[in-house]
C-alpha positions in Angstrom: -2.9 7.9 -17.3 -1.6 9.4 -14.1 -3.4 8.1 -10.9 -2.0 10.9 -8.6 -0.3 14.1 -8.8 3.3 14.7 -7.7 2.5 18.3 -6.9 0.7 17.6 -3.6 3.1 14.8 -2.8 6.2 16.8 -3.1 4.7 19.6 -0.9 4.9 17.3 2.0 7.3 14.6 1.0 10.9 14.8 2.2 12.1 13.0 -0.9 11.5 14.3 -4.4 9.0 11.9 -5.9 8.5 11.6 -9.7 6.1 9.7 -12.1 7.7 6.7 -13.7 6.6 4.1 -16.2 3.0 4.4 -17.3 1.7 6.9 -14.6 0.8 4.4 -12.0 4.2 4.3 -10.5 6.4 6.8 -8.6 10.1 6.8 -7.8 12.3 8.5 -5.5 15.8 8.2 -4.3 16.9 8.5 -0.7 20.0 10.5 0.5 21.9 7.1 0.5 21.2 6.7 -3.2 18.7 3.9 -2.7 16.0 4.0 -5.3 12.4 3.2 -4.6 9.5 2.3 -6.7 6.0 2.7 -5.5 3.4 1.2 -7.9 -0.3 1.2 -8.0 -2.0 -1.5 -10.2 -5.6 -1.7 -10.8 -7.1 -4.8 -9.4 -10.6 -6.0 -10.1 -10.2 -9.6 -8.6 -12.3 -8.4 -5.4 -13.8 -5.1 -6.3 -15.1 -4.1 -9.6 -13.6 -0.6 -9.7 -11.2 1.8 -7.8 -9.2 -1.0 -6.0 -5.4 -0.9 -6.6 -2.8 -3.1 -5.6 0.1 -1.5 -3.8 3.6 -2.2 -4.2 6.8 -0.8 -2.7 10.2 -1.9 -3.8 13.8 -0.7 -3.5 16.5 -1.3 -6.0 19.1 -1.9 -3.6 19.0 -3.3 0.0 18.1 -0.4 2.5 20.9 0.5 4.8 19.4 1.0 8.3 16.2 3.1 9.0 15.3 6.3 7.3 12.4 8.0 8.6 12.1 10.1 5.4 11.2 7.0 3.5 8.2 6.5 5.9 7.2 10.1 5.4 7.4 10.1 1.7 5.1 6.9 1.6 2.7 8.7 3.9 2.7 11.8 1.4 2.2 9.3 -1.5 -0.7 7.5 0.2 -2.3 10.9 1.2 -2.4 11.9 -2.4 -3.7 8.5 -3.4 -6.7 8.7 -1.0 -7.7 12.4 -2.1 -10.3 10.4 -3.9 -12.3 8.7 -1.1 -13.7 6.1 -3.3 -10.4 4.4 -3.7 -9.4 1.1 -2.1 -5.8 0.0 -1.5 -4.8 -3.7 -1.4 -1.5 -4.9 -0.1 -0.2 -8.3 -0.6 3.1 -9.0 1.2 5.7 -10.2 -1.3 6.8 -13.7 -0.7 9.8 -14.0 -3.0 12.4 -14.3 -0.2 10.2 -15.7 2.4 10.1 -12.5 4.4 6.5 -11.8 4.0 5.9 -11.7 7.8 8.6 -9.0 8.2 7.1 -7.0 5.5 3.7 -7.4 7.1 5.1 -6.2 10.5 6.7 -3.2 8.7 3.5 -2.2 6.8 1.6 -2.6 10.2 4.0 -0.4 11.9 3.8 2.2 9.3 0.1 2.3 9.5 0.0 2.3 13.3 2.3 5.4 13.3 0.4 7.2 10.8 -0.8 10.4 12.2 -4.1 10.3 10.6 -4.8 6.6 10.8 -8.3 7.4 12.5 -9.5 8.3 9.0 -8.9 4.8 7.7 -10.2 1.5 8.1 -7.4 -1.4 7.8 -8.1 -5.2 7.8 -5.2 -7.6 7.6 -5.8 -11.2 7.0 -3.2 -14.2 7.0 -3.8 -17.1 4.7 -1.8 -20.4 5.3 -0.9 -22.2 2.1 0.9 -25.5 2.6 3.9 -24.2 4.9 3.6 -20.6 3.8 1.7 -17.6 5.2 0.3 -15.0 2.9 -0.6 -11.4 4.3 -3.3 -9.3 2.7 -4.3 -5.9 3.8 -7.0 -3.6 2.7 -7.0 0.1 3.6 -10.0 2.4 2.7 -11.1 5.7 4.0 -13.9 5.5 6.8 -15.7 8.1 4.6 -15.8 5.7 1.6 -19.5 5.7 0.4 -19.5 1.9 0.7 -17.0 1.2 3.6 -19.2 -1.7 5.2 -19.8 -3.6 2.1 -16.1 -3.2 0.9 -15.0 -4.7 4.3 -17.5 -7.5 4.2 -16.7 -8.4 0.7 -12.9 -8.3 1.4 -13.5 -10.6 4.5 -15.7 -13.0 2.5 -13.2 -13.1 -0.3 -10.2 -14.0 2.1 -12.4 -16.6 3.8 -13.2 -18.2 0.6 -9.4 -18.4 -0.4 -8.7 -20.0 3.2 -11.2 -22.7 2.6 -9.8 -23.8 -0.8 
């Protein structure tokens, strides 16, 4: 199964994006040879359908800033949201305790996205013992159930906070 087409992505992406793995993952290589993987995993923990966890990973440590990476991710997400009934969930990885940094970067990408007015984004922080988890939801404002989705997300996160 292929979730999104690379044809539209590669019309606007500065890096060549290829489908990898099971069709739910994409990959591209930067000019400096750093390989990125972008994955979408269906997630039914909060919503019954059309909700996907979003993952960004680099094989090597990125060297400096590369605006082309940001623009490639914008192209990928633009293609993902061609279906206005999709929901994107982003949980900041905690493996190296840099989740706050990842949350700031993801928020910065969102704030600088030229078409951000088309989207609704909610980011919540959940404190567990001494760590903070950052969770974001992004959906198109034209999603047929946008208010119910936002309410359900807020309720779910608040239930997690109270455990």
